[in-house]
GUMARMAR-20223 format. One record per atom (N, C-alpha, C): residue number from 0; residue in three letters; atom name; x, y, z. Coordinates in steps of 0.001 Angstrom, whole numbers. Example, Ala and Ser with C-alpha at 12.3 -4.5 7.8 and 13.67 -1.06 7.14 Angstrom:
<0, 'ALA', 'N', <13190, -5690, 7800>>;
<0, 'ALA', 'CA', <12300, -4500, 7800>>;
<0, 'ALA', 'C', <13200, -3300, 7800>>;
<1, 'SER', 'N', <12850, -2250, 7080>>;
<1, 'SER', 'CA', <13670, -1060, 7140>>;
<1, 'SER', 'C', <12900, 30, 7870>>;
***
This chain:
<0, 'MET', 'N', <68099, 107223, 106016>>;
<0, 'MET', 'CA', <68896, 106556, 107158>>;
<0, 'MET', 'C', <68399, 107032, 108505>>;
<1, 'ILE', 'N', <68074, 108203, 108730>>;
<1, 'ILE', 'CA', <67346, 108573, 110267>>;
<1, 'ILE', 'C', <66300, 107775, 110375>>;
<2, 'LYS', 'N', <65280, 107512, 109439>>;
<2, 'LYS', 'CA', <64199, 106775, 109538>>;
<2, 'LYS', 'C', <64488, 105433, 110191>>;
<3, 'LYS', 'N', <65531, 104655, 109403>>;
<3, 'LYS', 'CA', <65915, 103319, 109822>>;
<3, 'LYS', 'C', <66240, 103354, 111339>>;
<4, 'TYR', 'N', <67152, 104201, 111739>>;
<4, 'TYR', 'CA', <67588, 104396, 113188>>;
<4, 'TYR', 'C', <66515, 104515, 114081>>;
<5, 'PHE', 'N', <65544, 105251, 113708>>;
<5, 'PHE', 'CA', <64518, 105625, 114411>>;
<5, 'PHE', 'C', <63593, 104457, 114831>>;
<6, 'TRP', 'N', <63571, 103540, 113817>>;
<6, 'TRP', 'CA', <62708, 102093, 113774>>;
<6, 'TRP', 'C', <63422, 101134, 114920>>;
<7, 'ILE', 'N', <64816, 101376, 114665>>;
<7, 'ILE', 'CA', <65601, 100393, 115349>>;
<7, 'ILE', 'C', <65637, 100625, 116922>>;
<8, 'VAL', 'N', <65450, 102245, 117272>>;
<8, 'VAL', 'CA', <65353, 102486, 118619>>;
<8, 'VAL', 'C', <64053, 102300, 118971>>;
<9, 'MET', 'N', <63213, 102410, 118375>>;
<9, 'MET', 'CA', <61642, 102061, 118586>>;
<9, 'MET', 'C', <61518, 100625, 119106>>;
<10, 'GLY', 'N', <62292, 99773, 118284>>;
<10, 'GLY', 'CA', <62220, 98317, 118615>>;
<10, 'GLY', 'C', <62908, 97989, 119839>>;
<11, 'VAL', 'N', <64064, 98686, 120069>>;
<11, 'VAL', 'CA', <64803, 98144, 121360>>;
<11, 'VAL', 'C', <63824, 98777, 122535>>;
<12, 'ILE', 'N', <63054, 99967, 122633>>;
<12, 'ILE', 'CA', <62439, 100584, 123631>>;
<12, 'ILE', 'C', <61240, 99649, 123904>>;
<13, 'GLN', 'N', <60653, 98926, 122719>>;
<13, 'GLN', 'CA', <59392, 98207, 122929>>;
<13, 'GLN', 'C', <59827, 96726, 123510>>;
<14, 'THR', 'N', <61053, 96304, 123221>>;
<14, 'THR', 'CA', <61368, 95191, 123765>>;
<14, 'THR', 'C', <61756, 95402, 125099>>;
<15, 'ALA', 'N', <62484, 96371, 125817>>;
<15, 'ALA', 'CA', <62724, 96572, 126861>>;
<15, 'ALA', 'C', <61518, 96650, 127843>>;
<16, 'TRP', 'N', <60310, 97218, 127282>>;
<16, 'TRP', 'CA', <59168, 97170, 128196>>;
<16, 'TRP', 'C', <58675, 95697, 128266>>;
<17, 'LEU', 'N', <59062, 94604, 127399>>;
<17, 'LEU', 'CA', <58587, 93422, 127635>>;
<17, 'LEU', 'C', <59263, 92550, 128655>>;
<18, 'ILE', 'N', <60435, 92955, 129013>>;
<18, 'ILE', 'CA', <61294, 92580, 129917>>;
<18, 'ILE', 'C', <60927, 92764, 131369>>;
<19, 'PRO', 'N', <60532, 91703, 132215>>;
<19, 'PRO', 'CA', <60072, 92146, 133502>>;
<19, 'PRO', 'C', <60945, 92663, 134358>>;
<20, 'VAL', 'N', <60911, 93555, 135167>>;
<20, 'VAL', 'CA', <61925, 94096, 136089>>;
<20, 'VAL', 'C', <61382, 93736, 137508>>;
<21, 'GLN', 'N', <62599, 93040, 137974>>;
<21, 'GLN', 'CA', <62543, 92334, 139386>>;
<21, 'GLN', 'C', <63572, 93161, 140070>>;
<22, 'ALA', 'N', <63171, 93327, 141510>>;
<22, 'ALA', 'CA', <63992, 93835, 142578>>;
<22, 'ALA', 'C', <64985, 92482, 142861>>;
<23, 'GLN', 'N', <66242, 92630, 143011>>;
<23, 'GLN', 'CA', <66863, 91307, 143291>>;
<23, 'GLN', 'C', <67498, 91526, 144525>>;
<24, 'GLU', 'N', <67267, 90295, 145454>>;
<24, 'GLU', 'CA', <67703, 90428, 146592>>;
<24, 'GLU', 'C', <69155, 89722, 146806>>;
<25, 'ALA', 'N', <69863, 90230, 147513>>;
<25, 'ALA', 'CA', <71272, 89695, 147740>>;
<25, 'ALA', 'C', <71148, 88481, 148426>>;
<26, 'SER', 'N', <71937, 87263, 147903>>;
<26, 'SER', 'CA', <71919, 86118, 148794>>;
<26, 'SER', 'C', <72632, 86356, 150002>>;
<27, 'VAL', 'N', <72285, 85667, 151041>>;
<27, 'VAL', 'CA', <72695, 85860, 152577>>;
<27, 'VAL', 'C', <73904, 84684, 152718>>;
<28, 'PRO', 'N', <75155, 85296, 152653>>;
<28, 'PRO', 'CA', <76250, 84086, 152983>>;
<28, 'PRO', 'C', <75794, 83462, 154188>>;
<29, 'PRO', 'N', <76140, 82147, 154257>>;
<29, 'PRO', 'CA', <75939, 81496, 155477>>;
<29, 'PRO', 'C', <76589, 82045, 156770>>;
<30, 'ALA', 'N', <77844, 82449, 156656>>;
<30, 'ALA', 'CA', <78415, 83143, 157802>>;
<30, 'ALA', 'C', <77819, 84397, 158242>>;
<31, 'VAL', 'N', <77212, 85089, 157437>>;
<31, 'VAL', 'CA', <76538, 86389, 157848>>;
<31, 'VAL', 'C', <75251, 86010, 158480>>;
<32, 'ALA', 'N', <74628, 85041, 157655>>;
<32, 'ALA', 'CA', <73194, 84485, 158501>>;
<32, 'ALA', 'C', <73396, 84163, 159849>>;
<33, 'THR', 'N', <74552, 83228, 160136>>;
<33, 'THR', 'CA', <74874, 82893, 161540>>;
<33, 'THR', 'C', <74990, 84123, 162344>>;
<34, 'GLU', 'N', <75827, 84812, 161884>>;
<34, 'GLU', 'CA', <76213, 86349, 162837>>;
<34, 'GLU', 'C', <74968, 86918, 163017>>;
<35, 'LEU', 'N', <73920, 87051, 162145>>;
<35, 'LEU', 'CA', <72818, 87878, 162432>>;
<35, 'LEU', 'C', <71808, 86917, 163449>>;
<36, 'MET', 'N', <71628, 85709, 162981>>;
<36, 'MET', 'CA', <70968, 85021, 164244>>;
<36, 'MET', 'C', <71551, 85021, 165384>>;
<37, 'GLN', 'N', <72776, 85126, 165625>>;
<37, 'GLN', 'CA', <73560, 85170, 167054>>;
<37, 'GLN', 'C', <73133, 86610, 167592>>;
<38, 'LEU', 'N', <73087, 87568, 166690>>;
<38, 'LEU', 'CA', <72928, 88883, 167307>>;
<38, 'LEU', 'C', <71407, 88858, 167933>>;
<39, 'ILE', 'N', <70523, 88489, 167062>>;
<39, 'ILE', 'CA', <69153, 88416, 167594>>;
<39, 'ILE', 'C', <68908, 87419, 168808>>;
<40, 'ASP', 'N', <69730, 86442, 168994>>;
<40, 'ASP', 'CA', <69591, 85428, 170034>>;
<40, 'ASP', 'C', <70370, 86471, 171426>>;
<41, 'LEU', 'N', <71421, 87054, 171002>>;
<41, 'LEU', 'CA', <72041, 87771, 172083>>;
<41, 'LEU', 'C', <70984, 89104, 172563>>;
<42, 'TYR', 'N', <70318, 89543, 171590>>;
<42, 'TYR', 'CA', <69337, 90193, 172082>>;
<42, 'TYR', 'C', <68132, 89862, 173182>>;
<43, 'SER', 'N', <67859, 88762, 172532>>;
<43, 'SER', 'CA', <66566, 87959, 173295>>;
<43, 'SER', 'C', <67369, 87631, 174708>>;
<44, 'LYS', 'N', <68592, 87118, 174773>>;
<44, 'LYS', 'CA', <68954, 86833, 176165>>;
<44, 'LYS', 'C', <69173, 88092, 176942>>;
<45, 'ALA', 'N', <69628, 89235, 176183>>;
<45, 'ALA', 'CA', <69809, 90557, 177137>>;
<45, 'ALA', 'C', <68295, 91033, 177529>>;
<46, 'ARG', 'N', <67247, 90969, 176760>>;
<46, 'ARG', 'CA', <65945, 91174, 177296>>;
<46, 'ARG', 'C', <65300, 90192, 178296>>;
<47, 'GLU', 'N', <65637, 89151, 178276>>;
<47, 'GLU', 'CA', <65275, 87808, 179113>>;
<47, 'GLU', 'C', <65955, 88326, 180588>>;
<48, 'ASN', 'N', <67332, 88590, 180452>>;
<48, 'ASN', 'CA', <67967, 88713, 181643>>;
<48, 'ASN', 'C', <68130, 90160, 182185>>;
<49, 'GLN', 'N', <67502, 91145, 181445>>;
<49, 'GLN', 'CA', <67466, 92432, 181591>>;
<49, 'GLN', 'C', <68932, 92819, 181691>>;
<50, 'ASP', 'N', <69802, 92657, 180845>>;
<50, 'ASP', 'CA', <71235, 92854, 180834>>;
<50, 'ASP', 'C', <71420, 94082, 180031>>;
<51, 'THR', 'N', <71680, 95240, 180792>>;
<51, 'THR', 'CA', <71604, 96602, 180021>>;
<51, 'THR', 'C', <72964, 96611, 179201>>;
<52, 'LEU', 'N', <73993, 96147, 179939>>;
<52, 'LEU', 'CA', <75428, 96111, 179202>>;
<52, 'LEU', 'C', <75480, 95435, 177997>>;
<53, 'LEU', 'N', <74885, 94390, 177897>>;
<53, 'LEU', 'CA', <74731, 93533, 176687>>;
<53, 'LEU', 'C', <74055, 94288, 175676>>;
<54, 'LEU', 'N', <72948, 94794, 176247>>;
<54, 'LEU', 'CA', <71929, 95564, 175312>>;
<54, 'LEU', 'C', <72665, 96690, 174642>>;
<55, 'LYS', 'N', <73416, 97495, 175431>>;
<55, 'LYS', 'CA', <74242, 98654, 174704>>;
<55, 'LYS', 'C', <75291, 98230, 173991>>;
<56, 'SER', 'N', <75810, 97002, 174258>>;
<56, 'SER', 'CA', <76781, 96391, 173134>>;
<56, 'SER', 'C', <76258, 96145, 171955>>;
<57, 'ILE', 'N', <75127, 95786, 171941>>;
<57, 'ILE', 'CA', <74556, 95185, 170451>>;
<57, 'ILE', 'C', <73493, 96083, 169798>>;
<58, 'LEU', 'N', <73315, 97314, 170433>>;
<58, 'LEU', 'CA', <72422, 98188, 169825>>;
<58, 'LEU', 'C', <73232, 99681, 169311>>;
<59, 'THR', 'N', <72830, 100274, 168310>>;
<59, 'THR', 'CA', <73552, 101432, 167913>>;
<59, 'THR', 'C', <73030, 102708, 168664>>;
<60, 'GLU', 'N', <73793, 103601, 168833>>;
<60, 'GLU', 'CA', <73592, 104842, 169615>>;
<60, 'GLU', 'C', <72254, 105576, 168956>>;
<61, 'ASP', 'N', <71922, 105368, 167681>>;
<61, 'ASP', 'CA', <70840, 105947, 167170>>;
<61, 'ASP', 'C', <69647, 105086, 166920>>;
<62, 'ILE', 'N', <69802, 104029, 167773>>;
<62, 'ILE', 'CA', <68541, 103060, 167612>>;
<62, 'ILE', 'C', <67183, 103651, 167799>>;
<63, 'ASP', 'N', <66297, 103009, 166821>>;
<63, 'ASP', 'CA', <64890, 103452, 167162>>;
<63, 'ASP', 'C', <64055, 102314, 167157>>;
<64, 'GLN', 'N', <62967, 102247, 168041>>;
<64, 'GLN', 'CA', <62255, 100923, 168281>>;
<64, 'GLN', 'C', <60859, 101381, 168243>>;
<65, 'LEU', 'N', <60026, 100768, 167384>>;
<65, 'LEU', 'CA', <58546, 101239, 167520>>;
<65, 'LEU', 'C', <57869, 99840, 167901>>;
<66, 'VAL', 'N', <57283, 99905, 169183>>;
<66, 'VAL', 'CA', <56647, 98788, 169697>>;
<66, 'VAL', 'C', <55159, 98642, 169602>>;
<67, 'SER', 'N', <54821, 97404, 169832>>;
<67, 'SER', 'CA', <53280, 97214, 169591>>;
<67, 'SER', 'C', <52338, 98127, 170009>>;
<68, 'SER', 'N', <52678, 98825, 171180>>;
<68, 'SER', 'CA', <51638, 99665, 171734>>;
<68, 'SER', 'C', <51617, 101113, 171249>>;
<69, 'GLY', 'N', <52649, 101323, 170122>>;
<69, 'GLY', 'CA', <52701, 102572, 169494>>;
<69, 'GLY', 'C', <53739, 103439, 169962>>;
<70, 'GLU', 'N', <54534, 103111, 171083>>;
<70, 'GLU', 'CA', <55401, 103754, 171599>>;
<70, 'GLU', 'C', <56620, 103971, 170673>>;
<71, 'TRP', 'N', <57264, 104872, 170483>>;
<71, 'TRP', 'CA', <58401, 104933, 169645>>;
<71, 'TRP', 'C', <59510, 105622, 170546>>;
<72, 'ARG', 'N', <60537, 104644, 170560>>;
<72, 'ARG', 'CA', <61823, 104859, 171403>>;
<72, 'ARG', 'C', <62799, 105226, 170421>>;
<73, 'LEU', 'N', <63324, 106537, 170640>>;
<73, 'LEU', 'CA', <64336, 107271, 169754>>;
<73, 'LEU', 'C', <65792, 107273, 170721>>;
<74, 'GLY', 'N', <66755, 106593, 170158>>;
<74, 'GLY', 'CA', <67991, 106756, 170849>>;
<74, 'GLY', 'C', <68347, 105640, 171950>>;
<75, 'LEU', 'N', <69539, 105401, 172175>>;
<75, 'LEU', 'CA', <69901, 104309, 172998>>;
<75, 'LEU', 'C', <69506, 104377, 174347>>;
<76, 'ARG', 'N', <69520, 105457, 175057>>;
<76, 'ARG', 'CA', <69113, 105468, 176323>>;
<76, 'ARG', 'C', <67641, 105291, 176385>>;
<77, 'VAL', 'N', <66826, 105961, 175822>>;
<77, 'VAL', 'CA', <65344, 105790, 175726>>;
<77, 'VAL', 'C', <64904, 104286, 175479>>;
<78, 'ALA', 'N', <65684, 103736, 174386>>;
<78, 'ALA', 'CA', <65186, 102314, 174103>>;
<78, 'ALA', 'C', <65428, 101414, 175100>>;
<79, 'VAL', 'N', <66677, 101503, 175905>>;
<79, 'VAL', 'CA', <67221, 100539, 176763>>;
<79, 'VAL', 'C', <66352, 100955, 177999>>;
<80, 'ASP', 'N', <65973, 101976, 178343>>;
<80, 'ASP', 'CA', <65086, 102222, 179500>>;
<80, 'ASP', 'C', <63712, 101689, 179149>>;
<81, 'GLY', 'N', <63281, 101731, 178012>>;
<81, 'GLY', 'CA', <61851, 101350, 177393>>;
<81, 'GLY', 'C', <61786, 99887, 177732>>;
<82, 'MET', 'N', <62889, 99175, 177047>>;
<82, 'MET', 'CA', <62924, 97746, 177194>>;
<82, 'MET', 'C', <62967, 97091, 178557>>;
<83, 'GLN', 'N', <63794, 97934, 179536>>;
<83, 'GLN', 'CA', <63782, 97394, 180872>>;
<83, 'GLN', 'C', <62413, 97539, 181389>>;
<84, 'ARG', 'N', <61737, 98739, 181254>>;
<84, 'ARG', 'CA', <60453, 98869, 181672>>;
<84, 'ARG', 'C', <59446, 97862, 181219>>;
<85, 'SER', 'N', <59476, 97507, 179861>>;
<85, 'SER', 'CA', <58625, 96651, 179288>>;
<85, 'SER', 'C', <58918, 95264, 179924>>;
<86, 'SER', 'N', <60098, 94795, 179920>>;
<86, 'SER', 'CA', <60344, 93421, 180420>>;
<86, 'SER', 'C', <59932, 93328, 181970>>;
<87, 'SER', 'N', <59807, 94278, 182713>>;
<87, 'SER', 'CA', <59461, 94256, 184118>>;
<87, 'SER', 'C', <57844, 94064, 184250>>;
<88, 'ILE', 'N', <57271, 94796, 183189>>;
<88, 'ILE', 'CA', <55736, 94744, 183062>>;
<88, 'ILE', 'C', <55278, 93593, 182472>>;
<89, 'ASN', 'N', <56072, 93070, 181364>>;
<89, 'ASN', 'CA', <55464, 91884, 180661>>;
<89, 'ASN', 'C', <56372, 90825, 181066>>;
<90, 'GLU', 'N', <56517, 90225, 181985>>;
<90, 'GLU', 'CA', <57518, 89459, 182472>>;
<90, 'GLU', 'C', <56974, 88081, 181762>>;
<91, 'GLY', 'N', <58006, 87288, 181406>>;
<91, 'GLY', 'CA', <57741, 85970, 180762>>;
<91, 'GLY', 'C', <58915, 85474, 179849>>;
<92, 'LYS', 'N', <58683, 84396, 179522>>;
<92, 'LYS', 'CA', <59888, 83876, 178449>>;
<92, 'LYS', 'C', <59739, 84449, 177303>>;
<93, 'ARG', 'N', <60712, 85034, 176850>>;
<93, 'ARG', 'CA', <60648, 85741, 175397>>;
<93, 'ARG', 'C', <61395, 84858, 174513>>;
<94, 'THR', 'N', <60963, 84685, 173233>>;
<94, 'THR', 'CA', <61434, 83858, 172237>>;
<94, 'THR', 'C', <61369, 84456, 170880>>;
<95, 'LEU', 'N', <62424, 84622, 170296>>;
<95, 'LEU', 'CA', <62468, 85137, 168985>>;
<95, 'LEU', 'C', <63056, 84065, 168022>>;
<96, 'SER', 'N', <62243, 83597, 167036>>;
<96, 'SER', 'CA', <62570, 82846, 166163>>;
<96, 'SER', 'C', <62633, 83348, 164521>>;
<97, 'VAL', 'N', <64055, 83711, 164203>>;
<97, 'VAL', 'CA', <64118, 84181, 162826>>;
<97, 'VAL', 'C', <63524, 83343, 161824>>;
<98, 'GLU', 'N', <62784, 84165, 160844>>;
<98, 'GLU', 'CA', <62172, 83317, 159682>>;
<98, 'GLU', 'C', <62767, 83931, 158525>>;
<99, 'ARG', 'N', <63346, 85078, 158407>>;
<99, 'ARG', 'CA', <63922, 85338, 157024>>;
<99, 'ARG', 'C', <65060, 86524, 157356>>;
<100, 'ILE', 'N', <65881, 86287, 156428>>;
<100, 'ILE', 'CA', <67028, 87532, 156584>>;
<100, 'ILE', 'C', <67159, 87968, 155226>>;
<101, 'ARG', 'N', <67254, 89234, 154982>>;
<101, 'ARG', 'CA', <67412, 89902, 153748>>;
<101, 'ARG', 'C', <68374, 90812, 153851>>;
<102, 'LEU', 'N', <69396, 90603, 152888>>;
<102, 'LEU', 'CA', <70641, 91920, 152777>>;
<102, 'LEU', 'C', <69908, 92845, 151911>>;
<103, 'LEU', 'N', <70237, 93986, 152373>>;
<103, 'LEU', 'CA', <69979, 95288, 151515>>;
<103, 'LEU', 'C', <71166, 95717, 150751>>;
<104, 'ASP', 'N', <72217, 95631, 151430>>;
<104, 'ASP', 'CA', <73446, 95849, 150698>>;
<104, 'ASP', 'C', <74440, 94929, 151875>>;
<105, 'GLU', 'N', <75817, 95054, 151590>>;
<105, 'GLU', 'CA', <76632, 94068, 152309>>;
<105, 'GLU', 'C', <76839, 94620, 153899>>;
<106, 'LYS', 'N', <76225, 95865, 153958>>;
<106, 'LYS', 'CA', <76238, 96370, 155516>>;
<106, 'LYS', 'C', <74859, 96616, 156201>>;
<107, 'VAL', 'N', <73807, 96287, 155535>>;
<107, 'VAL', 'CA', <72575, 96627, 155897>>;
<107, 'VAL', 'C', <71440, 95181, 155809>>;
<108, 'ALA', 'N', <70890, 94848, 156875>>;
<108, 'ALA', 'CA', <70053, 93620, 156879>>;
<108, 'ALA', 'C', <68847, 93789, 157395>>;
<109, 'LEU', 'N', <67879, 93201, 156930>>;
<109, 'LEU', 'CA', <66460, 93058, 157565>>;
<109, 'LEU', 'C', <66417, 91612, 158096>>;
<110, 'VAL', 'N', <66114, 91548, 159436>>;
<110, 'VAL', 'CA', <65836, 90262, 160021>>;
<110, 'VAL', 'C', <64400, 90273, 160405>>;
<111, 'ASP', 'N', <63587, 89341, 160036>>;
<111, 'ASP', 'CA', <62114, 88988, 160398>>;
<111, 'ASP', 'C', <62249, 87964, 161345>>;
<112, 'ALA', 'N', <61258, 88038, 162400>>;
<112, 'ALA', 'CA', <61418, 87009, 163514>>;
<112, 'ALA', 'C', <60208, 86916, 164006>>;
<113, 'ARG', 'N', <59485, 85773, 164357>>;
<113, 'ARG', 'CA', <58367, 85457, 165303>>;
<113, 'ARG', 'C', <58854, 85823, 166644>>;
<114, 'TYR', 'N', <57948, 86600, 167341>>;
<114, 'TYR', 'CA', <58306, 87147, 168770>>;
<114, 'TYR', 'C', <57051, 86473, 169680>>;
<115, 'THR', 'N', <57499, 85866, 170619>>;
<115, 'THR', 'CA', <56524, 85327, 171466>>;
<115, 'THR', 'C', <56892, 85455, 172901>>;
<116, 'ILE', 'N', <56018, 85909, 173597>>;
<116, 'ILE', 'CA', <56240, 86157, 175191>>;
<116, 'ILE', 'C', <55203, 85344, 175762>>;
<117, 'GLU', 'N', <55921, 84290, 176695>>;
<117, 'GLU', 'CA', <54798, 83477, 177155>>;
<117, 'GLU', 'C', <55043, 83911, 178716>>;
<118, 'PRO', 'N', <53721, 84372, 179472>>;
<118, 'PRO', 'CA', <53435, 84959, 180559>>;
<118, 'PRO', 'C', <53971, 84037, 181873>>;
<119, 'VAL', 'N', <54558, 84537, 182747>>;
<119, 'VAL', 'CA', <55039, 83729, 184012>>;
<119, 'VAL', 'C', <53904, 83124, 184641>>;
<120, 'SER', 'N', <52732, 83838, 184710>>;
<120, 'SER', 'CA', <51468, 83245, 185514>>;
<120, 'SER', 'C', <50833, 82320, 184464>>;
<121, 'GLY', 'N', <51201, 81985, 183452>>;
<121, 'GLY', 'CA', <50637, 81076, 182646>>;
<121, 'GLY', 'C', <49675, 81892, 181452>>;
<122, 'GLY', 'N', <48720, 81255, 180974>>;
<122, 'GLY', 'CA', <47863, 82088, 180143>>;
<122, 'GLY', 'C', <48223, 81988, 178721>>;
<123, 'ASP', 'N', <47676, 82804, 177831>>;
<123, 'ASP', 'CA', <47970, 82622, 176397>>;
<123, 'ASP', 'C', <49155, 83387, 176133>>;
<124, 'PRO', 'N', <50083, 83069, 175262>>;
<124, 'PRO', 'CA', <51332, 83539, 174873>>;
<124, 'PRO', 'C', <50850, 84636, 174061>>;
<125, 'ARG', 'N', <51674, 85737, 174076>>;
<125, 'ARG', 'CA', <51622, 86867, 173364>>;
<125, 'ARG', 'C', <52409, 86608, 171951>>;
<126, 'LYS', 'N', <51791, 86642, 170864>>;
<126, 'LYS', 'CA', <52330, 86181, 169708>>;
<126, 'LYS', 'C', <52530, 87477, 168729>>;
<127, 'MET', 'N', <53793, 87745, 168490>>;
<127, 'MET', 'CA', <53842, 89125, 167748>>;
<127, 'MET', 'C', <54982, 88811, 166446>>;
<128, 'TRP', 'N', <55136, 89815, 165740>>;
<128, 'TRP', 'CA', <56368, 89720, 164591>>;
<128, 'TRP', 'C', <57251, 90780, 165043>>;
<129, 'SER', 'N', <58675, 90506, 164906>>;
<129, 'SER', 'CA', <59491, 91664, 165031>>;
<129, 'SER', 'C', <60365, 91808, 163612>>;
<130, 'THR', 'N', <60828, 92930, 163332>>;
<130, 'THR', 'CA', <61830, 93036, 162212>>;
<130, 'THR', 'C', <62824, 93992, 162713>>;
<131, 'PHE', 'N', <64098, 93543, 162647>>;
<131, 'PHE', 'CA', <65096, 94175, 163122>>;
<131, 'PHE', 'C', <65946, 94624, 162034>>;
<132, 'ILE', 'N', <66422, 95839, 162054>>;
<132, 'ILE', 'CA', <67495, 96587, 161044>>;
<132, 'ILE', 'C', <68845, 96355, 161555>>;
<133, 'ALA', 'N', <69428, 95679, 160963>>;
<133, 'ALA', 'CA', <70928, 95446, 161519>>;
<133, 'ALA', 'C', <71938, 96033, 160363>>;
<134, 'VAL', 'N', <73056, 96665, 161204>>;
<134, 'VAL', 'CA', <73788, 97186, 160292>>;
<134, 'VAL', 'C', <75311, 96840, 160969>>;
<135, 'PHE', 'N', <76203, 96881, 159909>>;
<135, 'PHE', 'CA', <77719, 96215, 160196>>;
<135, 'PHE', 'C', <78495, 97449, 160336>>;
<136, 'ARG', 'N', <79045, 97521, 161387>>;
<136, 'ARG', 'CA', <79935, 98700, 161849>>;
<136, 'ARG', 'C', <80824, 98188, 162599>>;
<137, 'GLU', 'N', <82109, 98753, 162355>>;
<137, 'GLU', 'CA', <83184, 98667, 163136>>;
<137, 'GLU', 'C', <83330, 96983, 163389>>;
<138, 'GLY', 'N', <83220, 96080, 162242>>;
<138, 'GLY', 'CA', <83630, 94896, 162331>>;
<138, 'GLY', 'C', <82459, 93837, 163018>>;
<139, 'ASN', 'N', <81301, 94664, 163484>>;
<139, 'ASN', 'CA', <80288, 93969, 164072>>;
<139, 'ASN', 'C', <78782, 94303, 163517>>;
<140, 'TRP', 'N', <77953, 93222, 163586>>;
<140, 'TRP', 'CA', <76572, 93542, 163452>>;
<140, 'TRP', 'C', <75771, 93911, 164731>>;
<141, 'ARG', 'N', <75079, 95365, 164482>>;
<141, 'ARG', 'CA', <74303, 95708, 165528>>;
<141, 'ARG', 'C', <73087, 96077, 165106>>;
<142, 'ILE', 'N', <72144, 96341, 166092>>;
<142, 'ILE', 'CA', <70734, 96358, 165777>>;
<142, 'ILE', 'C', <70520, 97885, 165849>>;
<143, 'SER', 'N', <69984, 98512, 164750>>;
<143, 'SER', 'CA', <69942, 99811, 164507>>;
<143, 'SER', 'C', <68224, 100227, 164523>>;
<144, 'GLY', 'N', <67598, 99245, 164283>>;
<144, 'GLY', 'CA', <65823, 99514, 164397>>;
<144, 'GLY', 'C', <65251, 98148, 164643>>;
<145, 'ILE', 'N', <64207, 98447, 165406>>;
<145, 'ILE', 'CA', <63295, 97351, 165846>>;
<145, 'ILE', 'C', <61845, 97691, 165473>>;
<146, 'ARG', 'N', <60860, 96861, 164720>>;
<146, 'ARG', 'CA', <59684, 97035, 164682>>;
<146, 'ARG', 'C', <58819, 95996, 165138>>;
<147, 'ASN', 'N', <57990, 96119, 166105>>;
<147, 'ASN', 'CA', <57217, 94905, 166923>>;
<147, 'ASN', 'C', <55952, 95205, 166355>>;
<148, 'MET', 'N', <55236, 94046, 165885>>;
<148, 'MET', 'CA', <53708, 94164, 165543>>;
<148, 'MET', 'C', <53120, 93155, 166066>>;
<149, 'LEU', 'N', <51948, 93375, 166373>>;
<149, 'LEU', 'CA', <50881, 92316, 167119>>;
<149, 'LEU', 'C', <49776, 92334, 166094>>;
<150, 'PRO', 'N', <49785, 91324, 165356>>;
<150, 'PRO', 'CA', <48683, 91167, 164576>>;
<150, 'PRO', 'C', <47275, 91182, 165148>>;
<151, 'THR', 'N', <46203, 91520, 164684>>;
<151, 'THR', 'CA', <44983, 91539, 165209>>;
<151, 'THR', 'C', <44466, 90266, 165553>>;
<152, 'GLY', 'N', <43819, 89985, 166514>>;
<152, 'GLY', 'CA', <43318, 88553, 166772>>;
<152, 'GLY', 'C', <44148, 87760, 167773>>;
<153, 'ASN', 'N', <45177, 88384, 168107>>;
<153, 'ASN', 'CA', <46341, 87985, 168963>>;
<153, 'ASN', 'C', <46377, 88541, 170510>>;
***
């Protein structure tokens, strides 16, 4: 009898190994996708207009931002100051085009976007990628983390 159960258990274990394991992404409801795209648009406008009040309203207190130069900005004050400084130094039209939104759970999302800065003086645009970590707090989506990447060759 024990031998019979042993072989049944072994069969179940072997079958389990044959089933592929996949991480499942939560589908993004259209209303949430719209809210997240609007959040990134507000961020872009705040950067373009150097609007610190808007930035402070859409970023979390514990924001952290890693920029393409390697500078790591930790906390709201440091991040906003760095964004202002960067916008002054790297003047130009900033465009963020959302490429993908992924919900990690109902209150945390990753938003990947192409990030382009077209210099005021003309010349080649700076083409980067940005990933935003957005969290849903107190009834609103806010940006909790930003990762800017400058692919080699750009």
